[in-house]
Each structure stands twice: as C-alpha cells, then as structure tokens.
C-alpha positions as CSV (number, residue, x, y, z in Angstrom):
1,X,16.0,-27.0,31.1
2,X,14.2,-25.8,28.0
3,X,13.7,-22.1,27.9
4,X,10.2,-20.6,28.0
5,X,8.7,-19.9,24.7
6,X,8.2,-16.2,23.7
7,X,4.8,-14.7,24.4
8,X,3.4,-13.4,21.1
9,X,0.2,-11.4,20.7
10,X,-1.3,-11.2,17.2
11,X,-3.8,-8.4,16.7
12,X,-5.8,-9.7,13.7
13,X,-6.8,-13.0,12.1
14,X,-4.0,-14.3,9.8
15,X,-4.0,-17.1,7.3
16,X,-4.6,-20.5,8.9
17,X,-1.2,-21.8,7.9
18,X,0.6,-18.9,9.5
19,X,-1.4,-19.2,12.7
20,X,-0.7,-22.9,12.9
21,X,3.0,-22.4,12.5
22,X,3.1,-19.6,15.1
23,X,1.2,-21.9,17.6
24,X,3.9,-24.6,17.1
25,X,6.8,-22.2,17.7
26,X,5.6,-19.6,20.3
27,X,3.2,-19.1,23.2
28,X,0.9,-17.2,20.9
29,X,-2.4,-15.4,21.6
30,X,-4.4,-15.4,18.3
31,X,-7.6,-13.5,17.5
32,X,-10.9,-15.3,17.0
33,X,-12.5,-12.2,15.4
34,X,-11.3,-10.6,12.2
35,X,-11.5,-7.1,13.4
36,X,-9.1,-4.6,14.8
37,X,-8.2,-4.8,18.5
38,X,-9.7,-2.2,20.8
39,X,-7.3,0.4,22.3
40,X,-7.7,-1.3,25.7
41,X,-6.8,-4.7,24.3
42,X,-3.7,-3.2,22.6
43,X,-2.6,-1.7,25.8
44,X,-3.0,-5.0,27.6
45,X,-1.0,-6.7,24.8
46,X,2.0,-4.4,25.0
47,X,2.0,-4.6,28.8
48,X,2.1,-8.4,28.9
49,X,3.7,-9.8,25.7
50,X,7.3,-10.2,24.5
51,X,6.3,-9.7,20.9
52,X,3.4,-7.7,19.3
53,X,2.3,-8.6,15.8
54,X,0.2,-5.7,14.6
55,X,-1.2,-4.9,11.1
56,X,-1.8,-1.6,9.3
57,X,-5.2,-1.3,11.1
58,X,-3.4,-0.8,14.5
59,X,-2.3,2.6,15.6
60,X,1.0,1.8,17.5
61,X,1.7,5.4,18.5
62,X,3.9,6.9,21.1
63,X,1.1,6.8,23.7
64,X,0.7,3.1,23.3
65,X,4.4,2.3,23.2
66,X,4.8,4.5,26.4
67,X,2.5,2.0,28.2
68,X,4.5,-1.1,27.1
69,X,5.8,-3.4,29.8
70,X,9.4,-4.4,30.3
71,X,8.8,-7.6,28.5
72,X,8.0,-6.1,25.1
73,X,11.1,-6.2,23.0
74,X,9.9,-6.6,19.4
75,X,7.0,-5.2,17.3
76,X,7.0,-7.7,14.3
77,X,4.7,-5.9,11.9
78,X,2.5,-8.0,9.5
79,X,3.0,-5.7,6.5
80,X,5.6,-3.6,4.7
81,X,4.4,-0.2,5.6
82,X,5.2,1.1,9.1
83,X,3.6,4.5,9.1
84,X,1.1,3.3,11.7
85,X,4.0,2.6,14.1
86,X,6.1,5.2,15.9
87,X,9.4,3.6,15.1
88,X,11.5,6.4,16.7
89,X,9.7,6.1,20.1
90,X,10.0,2.3,20.0
91,X,13.7,2.6,19.4
92,X,14.0,5.0,22.4
93,X,12.3,2.4,24.6
94,X,14.7,-0.3,23.3
95,X,11.9,-2.1,21.3
96,X,12.9,-3.3,17.9
97,X,10.5,-3.0,14.9
98,X,10.4,-5.3,11.9
99,X,8.3,-5.5,8.8
100,X,7.7,-7.7,5.7
101,X,9.2,-5.9,2.7
102,X,9.3,-7.2,-0.9
103,X,6.6,-9.9,-0.4
104,X,3.8,-7.9,-2.0
105,X,5.6,-6.3,-4.8
106,X,4.1,-8.3,-7.7
107,X,0.6,-8.4,-6.2
108,X,0.5,-4.6,-5.8
109,X,2.0,-4.0,-9.2
110,X,-0.7,-6.4,-10.7
111,X,-3.4,-4.4,-9.0
112,X,-1.9,-1.1,-10.3
113,X,-2.2,-2.4,-13.9
114,X,-5.7,-3.7,-13.2
115,X,-6.8,-0.2,-12.0
116,X,-5.1,1.5,-15.0
117,X,-7.0,-0.8,-17.4
118,X,-10.3,-0.6,-15.4
119,X,-10.3,3.2,-15.5
120,X,-9.1,3.7,-19.1
121,X,-11.3,0.9,-20.5
122,X,-14.4,1.8,-18.4
123,X,-14.7,-1.8,-17.1
124,X,-16.9,-1.0,-14.0
125,X,-19.4,0.9,-16.2
126,X,-19.7,-2.2,-18.5
127,X,-19.9,-4.5,-15.5
128,X,-22.7,-2.3,-14.1
129,X,-24.7,-2.6,-17.3
130,X,-24.5,-6.4,-17.2
131,X,-25.3,-6.6,-13.5
132,X,-28.4,-4.4,-13.9
133,X,-29.5,-6.2,-17.0
134,X,-29.7,-3.0,-19.0
135,X,-27.3,-3.9,-21.8
136,X,-29.0,-3.5,-25.2
137,X,-26.3,-4.9,-27.3
138,X,-23.1,-3.8,-29.1
139,X,-23.0,-0.2,-30.5
140,X,-20.2,1.6,-32.4
141,X,-20.0,4.4,-29.9
142,X,-20.9,2.7,-26.6
143,X,-18.5,2.7,-23.6
144,X,-15.5,4.0,-25.7
145,X,-12.4,3.9,-23.6
146,X,-8.8,4.6,-24.4
147,X,-5.9,2.4,-25.6
148,X,-3.1,2.3,-23.1
149,X,-0.4,1.3,-25.6
150,X,1.7,4.3,-26.5
151,X,0.5,6.3,-23.5
152,X,2.9,8.0,-21.1
153,X,2.9,6.5,-17.6
154,X,4.4,8.6,-14.8
155,X,5.4,6.6,-11.8
156,X,5.7,8.5,-8.5
157,X,8.1,6.4,-6.4
158,X,10.4,4.0,-8.2
159,X,11.1,1.4,-5.4
160,X,10.4,-2.3,-5.7
161,X,6.7,-1.8,-6.6
162,X,7.3,1.1,-8.9
163,X,9.8,-0.9,-10.9
164,X,7.5,-3.9,-11.0
165,X,4.8,-1.5,-12.4
166,X,7.3,-0.2,-15.0
167,X,8.0,-3.7,-16.2
168,X,4.4,-4.5,-16.6
169,X,3.5,-1.2,-18.3
170,X,6.3,-1.6,-20.8
171,X,4.9,-5.0,-21.8
172,X,1.6,-3.2,-22.5
173,X,3.5,-0.8,-24.8
174,X,3.4,2.2,-22.4
175,X,6.1,4.8,-22.2
176,X,7.6,4.7,-18.7
177,X,8.6,7.9,-16.9
178,X,9.3,8.3,-13.2
179,X,10.1,10.7,-10.4
180,X,11.9,9.4,-7.3
181,X,13.7,10.8,-4.3
182,X,16.9,9.4,-5.8
183,X,17.5,8.7,-9.4
184,X,18.0,5.0,-10.4
185,X,21.3,3.8,-11.6
186,X,21.8,4.1,-15.4
187,X,21.7,0.3,-16.0
188,X,18.5,0.0,-14.1
189,X,16.9,2.9,-16.1
190,X,18.0,1.3,-19.3
191,X,16.7,-2.1,-18.3
192,X,13.3,-0.6,-17.4
193,X,13.4,1.8,-20.4
194,X,12.4,4.5,-18.0
195,X,12.9,8.3,-18.2
196,X,13.7,10.2,-15.1
197,X,12.2,13.5,-14.2
198,X,13.9,15.6,-11.6
199,X,10.8,17.9,-11.5
200,X,7.6,16.2,-10.4
201,X,5.6,19.2,-11.6
202,X,7.0,18.8,-15.1
203,X,6.4,15.1,-15.2
204,X,2.8,15.4,-13.9
205,X,1.9,18.0,-16.6
206,X,3.0,15.7,-19.4
207,X,1.7,12.2,-18.4
208,X,-1.4,10.4,-19.6
209,X,-1.4,8.2,-16.5
210,X,0.0,8.9,-13.0
211,X,0.7,5.9,-10.7
212,X,1.3,6.6,-7.0
213,X,3.8,4.1,-5.6
214,X,5.6,6.0,-2.9
215,X,5.4,5.3,0.9
216,X,3.6,7.6,3.4
217,X,6.1,9.9,5.1
218,X,5.9,13.5,6.2
219,X,7.5,14.6,2.9
220,X,5.0,12.7,0.8
221,X,1.8,13.9,2.6
222,X,-0.4,15.5,0.0
223,X,2.5,15.3,-2.5
224,X,-0.3,15.3,-5.1
225,X,-2.0,18.4,-3.7
226,X,-4.6,20.6,-5.4
227,X,-1.9,22.7,-7.2
228,X,-0.1,19.6,-8.5
229,X,-3.3,17.9,-9.5
230,X,-4.3,20.9,-11.6
231,X,-1.1,20.4,-13.6
232,X,-2.5,17.1,-14.9
233,X,-3.9,17.0,-18.4
234,X,-7.8,16.9,-18.5
235,X,-7.6,13.6,-20.3
236,X,-5.2,12.0,-17.8
237,X,-6.0,9.5,-15.1
238,X,-4.4,8.8,-11.7
239,X,-4.2,5.5,-9.8
240,X,-3.1,4.9,-6.2
241,X,-2.1,1.6,-4.7
242,X,0.3,3.0,-2.1
243,X,-1.0,5.2,0.7
244,X,-4.1,7.4,0.6
245,X,-2.4,10.4,2.3
246,X,-0.2,11.0,-0.7
247,X,-3.2,12.5,-2.6
248,X,-5.4,15.4,-1.4
249,X,-8.6,13.4,-1.7
250,X,-10.9,16.4,-1.4
251,X,-9.1,18.2,-4.2
252,X,-9.1,15.1,-6.3
253,X,-12.8,14.7,-5.9
254,X,-13.5,18.3,-6.8
255,X,-11.4,18.0,-10.0
256,X,-12.9,14.7,-11.0
257,X,-16.4,16.1,-10.6
258,X,-15.5,19.2,-12.6
259,X,-14.0,17.1,-15.5
260,X,-10.5,18.5,-14.9
261,X,-9.2,15.0,-14.6
262,X,-10.5,12.2,-16.7
263,X,-10.6,9.4,-14.1
264,X,-9.1,7.8,-11.0
265,X,-8.5,4.3,-9.7
266,X,-8.0,4.1,-5.9
267,X,-7.2,1.2,-3.6
268,X,-6.3,3.4,-0.6
269,X,-7.8,6.5,0.9
270,X,-6.7,9.5,2.9
271,X,-9.0,8.7,5.8
272,X,-9.0,4.9,5.8
273,X,-12.5,3.5,5.5
274,X,-14.0,7.1,5.7
275,X,-14.1,7.5,1.9
276,X,-15.4,10.8,0.5
277,X,-19.0,9.9,-0.5
278,X,-18.9,12.2,-3.5
279,X,-16.2,9.9,-4.9
280,X,-18.6,6.9,-4.9
281,X,-21.0,8.8,-7.2
282,X,-18.6,9.2,-10.1
283,X,-18.7,6.8,-13.0
284,X,-15.1,7.6,-14.0
285,X,-13.7,6.4,-10.6
286,X,-12.8,2.9,-9.7
287,X,-12.8,2.3,-5.9
288,X,-11.4,-0.9,-4.3
289,X,-11.3,-1.8,-0.6
290,X,-7.5,-2.0,-0.1
291,X,-7.1,-5.2,-2.2
292,X,-3.6,-4.6,-3.5
293,X,-2.0,-7.2,-1.4
294,X,-5.0,-9.6,-1.2
295,X,-3.6,-12.8,-2.6
296,X,-3.3,-16.1,-0.6
297,X,0.3,-16.4,-1.6
298,X,1.3,-12.9,-0.6
299,X,-0.5,-13.0,2.8
300,X,1.1,-16.4,3.7
301,X,4.6,-15.1,2.7
302,X,4.0,-12.1,4.9
303,X,3.3,-14.4,7.8
304,X,6.4,-16.4,7.0
305,X,8.5,-13.3,7.2
306,X,7.0,-12.3,10.5
307,X,7.9,-15.8,11.9
308,X,11.5,-15.5,10.6
309,X,11.9,-12.1,12.2
310,X,10.6,-13.4,15.5
311,X,12.7,-16.6,15.4
312,X,15.9,-14.7,14.5
313,X,15.2,-12.3,17.4
314,X,14.6,-15.3,19.7
315,X,18.0,-16.7,18.7
316,X,19.7,-13.5,19.9
317,X,20.2,-11.8,16.5
318,X,18.7,-8.7,14.8
319,X,15.6,-9.5,12.8
320,X,16.5,-9.6,9.1
321,X,13.8,-7.0,8.3
322,X,14.4,-4.6,11.2
323,X,13.2,-1.1,10.6
324,X,15.2,1.9,11.9
325,X,14.1,5.5,11.7
326,X,16.8,6.4,9.1
327,X,15.0,4.0,6.7
328,X,11.8,6.0,6.7
C-alpha cells in the first residue's frame, strides 16, 4: 500500500513552478493571497501539518512552536535567514528546521554593488529630475558624485555574500577590507585581495564605503550603533543588504540629516516595513523594499531547495540544509 503523502502548509505565494512541483509531490496547502498568514492561521497550520514552509515574514516563535501538534516534524524555511524562527525551541520539541543557503549569494551581492553605485553616483536624484521633467540639460557641476575606483570598501561579514561582494568590488577597482567573526584562510584572503581588520572600530574609521553583510544574531544587534557610526568619515557611505537590526536606524538617520555621514543605501530596515519617515526625506539615501533576493532564478532555486529538504526528510534522512542552534 502506498504511504500517505506528507501534509505541507506554505505560508506565502511562491513562484508557480515551485507550487506546481510541490502539488505533485505532497499534500500541500498553498496560499491564494500574497500576504502573510494571520497568527490564528499559523497556529492552525502548525497544529495540523507535517511540514510548515514559512518565509521571513512569519514569526515562528516559541509561543507558536509550543502550540504545534504531534504531526509537525519539519519547518522547511523558504529563505536563508532563520532569525524569525526559534530554532532552539523547535529542537527541544523534536522539530527539525531547514533553510536555503547559498542560493541568493550572487543576487544579493549584485544588489549591494547597485546600492553602492546608486548612492555614490546620485542615481536616484538624476532619475527624479527626469521623472519630474525638470532636467534643464547638462552642466559641469550638476549632480557630481564620486568615483568608486580606488575607494576603500569595508565589508562587515565575510561569508558567502561578503566574499561575492568582494569579488565584484575588486572588479570595479575598489580596495577590499573586511571584519569577520573569524579570519579567512590566507589563500582565500589572497584570492580576494582582501585585508583583514581585527578591530571593527579601526576599520570603520578608515573606510570610504561600509557594506553590511552579516546575519542577524544577538551579537550583531546594533553592531553599527551610534558610537560606531560616529567613527565613519563624513564623506563615507554605508549600505545594508543583510538585516536591518544590525544598524541603529535612528542613529543613522540623525547622522545623515546632520551631514555626519555622506549617504546610505538600504534594502532592509530595523523595524521591517515601519521605516523611519525622516529617512524618506533625505536625497542622499537610497531606499529599496527588500529586493536583494528578488530574481526569478533565485526564488525558484529557493523553492527547489525547500523541496529537496522535504523529500530528503520524507525518505528518512536529515535534510541537507538542516539548521541547528550551534550554527547561529
């Protein structure tokens, strides 16, 4: 007799190709609306499903996991970051957690470079002139930005994405520097032509561009706090395509408004969609709606990883991308 298919609940709309494949393989409940599930709907999902497939917009905290039914055995996250999931509590309940690492490395690194260029070359300001129809023609001193070749780039977090940013920055002629929890191997540093700084404070004070590429953990919360932001050179800029909580957003806003930092490019925010309104008013700030991973190829590959994790679990093995608390 054929065994029953796994019951899978997906919390958000996914690419059609991913949803179609899931429907072939599992007893899957898909979302018709592309909006987060309510808390009540999430509770019902964890009480009735074998597998939950959440996204970064779902708060899978200890309270939610505590209401899970006996059937729930895997939280197969659609995304690399798992700071919205209480992995330790899930482990205590015997629930595995998996994610989709490595898929969005190039997409996020591309967006990092796009933000660096957008801020330093004042692209949004030029775009605004064209869209308003107020451009009067070329002028020798109009919209003067800065050349990125030769500038010092300080990368905060030298994992997969940080290293991908380093390779791109080197191709633009930037000098690559980095701070990381662990220093890279010598051969990796040499291949990236990257200089390691043990002291984050010293690195921040000497860079022209700071790129935040570290995960959100208790130790990285407000890593770029008011004191550290004040170490930046007045002509320096900062970009963040990682997690908003790494930067003290209020402190950053104050310093940008005061001219103590030249500019910022942000794709993520400390309080999610609740962006500091004073940031929106600044011409030297580029704000994007969490687009770093928004490519068709990347989102489909994320779904494929989720499916592989579920299928491997169904076959009685540990998911290849299982997350354990020691990894965080």
